[in-house]
C-alpha positions in Angstrom: -5.9 23.4 2.5 -7.7 21.0 4.9 -7.4 17.3 4.3 -11.0 16.1 4.7 -13.1 13.6 2.9 -14.6 14.6 -0.4 -17.9 13.4 1.2 -18.6 16.0 3.9 -22.4 15.9 4.2 -23.3 13.8 7.2 -26.9 13.4 5.9 -25.7 11.7 2.7 -23.8 8.4 3.0 -21.7 7.9 -0.2 -23.1 5.5 -2.7 -21.0 3.2 -5.0 -21.8 5.7 -7.9 -20.6 8.6 -5.8 -17.4 6.8 -5.0 -16.8 5.9 -8.7 -17.5 9.5 -9.8 -15.0 10.9 -7.3 -12.2 8.3 -7.3 -11.9 8.0 -11.1 -9.0 5.8 -12.2 -8.2 4.8 -8.6 -11.6 3.0 -8.0 -10.2 -0.3 -9.2 -7.4 0.0 -6.6 -9.9 0.8 -3.9 -11.9 -2.3 -4.9 -8.8 -4.4 -5.0 -7.9 -3.5 -1.5 -11.4 -4.0 -0.1 -11.4 -7.4 -1.9 -8.0 -8.3 -0.5 -9.0 -7.5 3.1 -12.2 -9.5 2.8 -10.3 -12.4 1.3 -7.9 -12.4 4.2 -10.7 -11.8 6.8 -14.0 -12.9 5.4 -15.8 -12.0 8.6 -14.8 -8.4 8.2 -17.5 -5.8 8.6 -17.5 -3.1 5.9 -19.0 0.2 6.9 -19.0 3.9 6.1 -18.3 6.1 9.1 -18.8 9.8 9.8 -16.6 10.6 12.8 -17.4 14.4 12.4 -17.4 17.4 10.2 -13.7 17.8 10.6 -13.1 14.5 8.8 -16.2 13.7 6.7 -17.1 10.2 5.5 -14.6 7.4 5.5 -14.8 3.7 4.9 -13.5 1.0 7.2 -13.3 -2.7 7.5 -13.5 -3.9 11.1 -13.2 -7.1 13.0 -15.2 -7.5 16.2 -13.2 -4.9 18.2 -11.1 -2.7 15.9 -10.6 -1.3 12.5 -8.4 -3.3 10.2 -8.1 -0.6 7.6 -9.5 2.8 6.8 -10.0 4.1 3.3 -10.3 7.8 3.1 -11.8 9.1 -0.2 -10.2 12.2 -1.9 -10.7 13.7 -5.3 -9.2 11.2 -7.9 -7.3 9.3 -5.2 -7.7 7.9 -1.7 -5.7 7.4 1.4 -5.3 4.2 3.3 -4.9 4.5 7.1 -3.8 2.0 9.8 -3.3 2.1 13.5 -0.6 -0.2 14.8 0.0 -1.1 18.4 3.6 -1.8 19.7 3.9 -5.4 18.6 2.4 -4.7 15.1 4.7 -1.6 14.8 7.7 -3.8 15.6 6.6 -6.3 13.0 6.3 -3.6 10.4 9.8 -2.3 11.1 11.2 -5.8 10.7 9.2 -6.5 7.5 10.0 -5.9 3.9 7.7 -2.9 3.4 9.2 0.2 2.0 11.5 2.4 4.0 9.1 5.3 3.3 6.3 3.6 5.2 8.6 2.4 8.0 9.8 6.0 8.5 6.2 7.3 8.4 5.4 4.8 11.2 8.5 5.7 13.2 7.6 9.4 13.0 3.9 8.9 13.9 2.7 10.2 17.2 2.2 7.4 19.6 -1.3 7.3 21.2 -2.8 4.9 23.6 -4.3 2.8 20.8 -1.1 2.9 18.8 0.6 4.8 15.9 -1.5 5.9 13.0 -0.2 6.3 9.5 -1.8 7.3 6.2 -0.7 6.3 2.7 -1.8 8.2 -0.4 -3.0 5.8 -3.1 -2.8 7.5 -6.5 -1.5 4.4 -8.4 -0.5 0.9 -7.6 3.0 1.7 -6.3 2.2 1.0 -2.6 -0.3 -1.8 -3.1 2.1 -4.6 -2.2 3.1 -2.7 1.0 -0.5 -2.0 1.9 -1.4 -5.7 1.5 1.6 -6.6 3.7 0.3 -4.1 6.3 -3.1 -5.7 6.2 -1.5 -9.1 6.9 0.5 -7.6 9.8 -2.6 -5.9 11.2 -4.6 -9.2 11.1 -1.9 -11.1 13.0 -1.6 -8.6 15.8 
């Protein structure tokens, strides 16, 4: 099964209602993470993005040059994605985030822009780690 956004129609940008209908019980977690990023970086630019049919619609919060965090909507849950450069990756490995996330980062393919990881958000288990990753991303 392909792992693409539940919003696949390029002509229809997801609305708040669409998001609420699809995320179900995880919508408060989505809203909490968006609120947290905006609290830490009030100048953040929130935007829906459609990189192509292969991926569908995703939501990101950017600074002037790069994405801070990506939120990828799925049926009744969402994924959070980050791309970390070398310095940020080193900081993640030295941090107190879970070993599962550190392993995911260590095993990620290294591209020119860094290492990309995705974390499934089906409950609040990884929220403290995700918030820490946001902080690391903002300092690097």
